[in-house]
C-alpha positions in Angstrom: 108.2 101.9 98.0 104.4 101.8 97.8 102.1 98.8 97.6 98.5 99.1 96.6 95.6 97.7 98.5 91.8 97.9 98.3 89.8 98.5 101.4 86.0 99.1 101.3 86.1 99.7 97.5 88.7 102.4 97.9 92.2 102.1 96.4 95.1 103.0 98.7 98.9 103.4 98.2 100.5 102.1 101.4 103.9 102.8 102.7 105.3 101.5 106.0 106.8 104.2 108.3 110.1 102.5 109.2 110.8 105.2 111.9 107.6 106.7 113.2 109.6 109.2 115.3 111.0 110.7 112.1 107.5 111.8 110.8 106.9 115.5 110.5 104.1 116.0 113.0 103.1 119.3 111.5 102.8 117.9 108.0 100.9 114.9 109.3 98.3 117.2 111.0 98.0 119.4 108.0 97.4 116.5 105.6 95.0 114.6 107.9 93.0 117.5 109.2 93.1 120.1 106.4 94.4 118.4 103.3 95.4 120.8 100.5 93.6 120.1 97.3 96.8 119.2 95.5 97.6 116.3 97.9 96.0 112.9 98.2 94.3 112.4 101.6 96.4 110.4 104.1 95.5 108.1 107.0 97.8 106.7 109.6 97.1 103.0 110.4 98.8 100.9 113.0 98.8 97.2 112.1 100.7 94.7 114.3 102.7 97.6 115.8 103.8 98.8 112.4 102.7 102.3 111.4 101.4 102.6 107.8 100.8 105.7 105.8 97.8 105.2 103.5 97.0 107.5 100.7 93.6 107.3 99.0 94.1 107.2 95.3 91.4 109.3 93.7 90.7 112.1 91.3 91.6 111.3 87.7 94.1 109.0 86.0 97.7 108.3 86.7 100.2 110.6 84.9 101.9 107.4 83.6 98.7 106.5 81.7 98.0 109.9 80.3 98.4 110.5 76.6 101.5 112.5 75.9 100.2 113.9 72.6 98.6 117.3 73.3 98.3 120.9 72.2 100.4 123.8 73.5 97.5 125.2 75.6 97.0 121.7 77.2 100.8 121.5 78.0 100.7 124.9 79.6 97.7 124.0 81.7 99.2 120.7 82.8 102.6 122.2 83.8 100.9 125.1 85.6 98.8 122.6 87.6 101.8 120.4 88.3 104.2 123.3 89.3 101.8 125.4 91.4 101.7 122.9 94.4 105.5 123.2 94.7 105.1 126.9 95.2 102.1 126.5 97.5 103.7 124.0 99.9 105.2 126.7 102.1 101.7 128.2 102.7 100.7 124.8 104.2 104.0 124.4 106.3 105.1 121.7 103.9 108.4 121.2 102.1 108.1 120.8 98.4 111.0 118.4 98.3 108.8 115.8 100.1 106.3 115.6 97.2 106.6 112.1 95.9 107.5 112.2 92.2 106.5 108.9 90.6 104.2 109.1 87.6 102.2 106.1 88.8 101.3 108.0 92.0 100.5 111.4 90.5 96.8 111.7 89.6 95.6 114.1 86.9 92.1 115.1 86.2 91.7 115.1 82.4 89.1 117.8 82.3 91.0 120.6 84.1 94.4 119.0 84.6 94.3 119.4 88.4 97.0 117.3 90.0 97.1 115.3 93.2 100.4 114.3 94.7 101.5 112.1 97.5 103.4 113.9 100.3 105.9 112.0 102.4 105.9 113.7 105.9 109.5 112.9 106.8 112.0 115.0 108.7 115.2 113.0 108.1 116.4 113.7 104.6 114.1 114.7 101.8 112.3 112.6 99.1 113.8 114.8 96.4 116.6 117.3 95.7 116.0 120.4 93.6 118.0 118.7 90.9 115.7 115.6 91.0 112.6 117.8 90.7 114.0 119.6 87.7 115.1 116.3 86.1 111.5 114.9 86.7 109.9 117.9 84.9 112.5 118.0 82.0 112.0 114.2 81.4 108.3 114.7 81.4 108.4 117.6 78.9 110.8 115.8 76.6 108.2 112.9 76.2 105.4 115.3 75.2 104.5 115.4 71.5 103.0 118.8 70.7 100.5 118.8 67.8 100.4 122.5 67.1 103.8 123.9 68.0 106.6 121.3 68.4 109.3 124.0 68.7 107.6 125.3 71.9 109.1 122.3 73.8 112.6 124.0 73.4 111.3 127.1 75.1 109.8 125.1 78.0 113.0 123.2 78.4 115.0 126.4 78.6 112.7 127.6 81.3 113.1 124.4 83.3 116.9 124.5 82.9 117.0 128.1 84.1 117.9 129.7 80.8 116.1 132.5 79.1 113.2 131.4 76.8 
């Protein structure tokens, strides 16, 4: 879906807008003019009458490159930073189902685990379903190797699956 380019020493993830009329104009304005801290900045670029969405890749390392061996406290901090944007989307007139969930395009600051996502401002359909979001988080948690409390993963999985911890 995305290709990566370098322009003026900045890395961008680029996606062609196949139907520019289907873009959510409110979401585009929010991201371009007052980008929430949990989203990567976005630019709209028109090249040869084809509209491109360009997201500047910055702020940490890709989630796919992050070591999955951590302590319980680090897991809690990471999950809190990853889940909070889903709850905060409504405050920005954004739909959490349009957060792009690909570990190669989720940036994590290794000092404080702050996360930056790509948001797809589409009105027709959604990038994710609720089931897909839960599956993403459950797969992520299952790959984590806790050094200090391996049994804690079971409690986290119960929370994700909606069962009592």
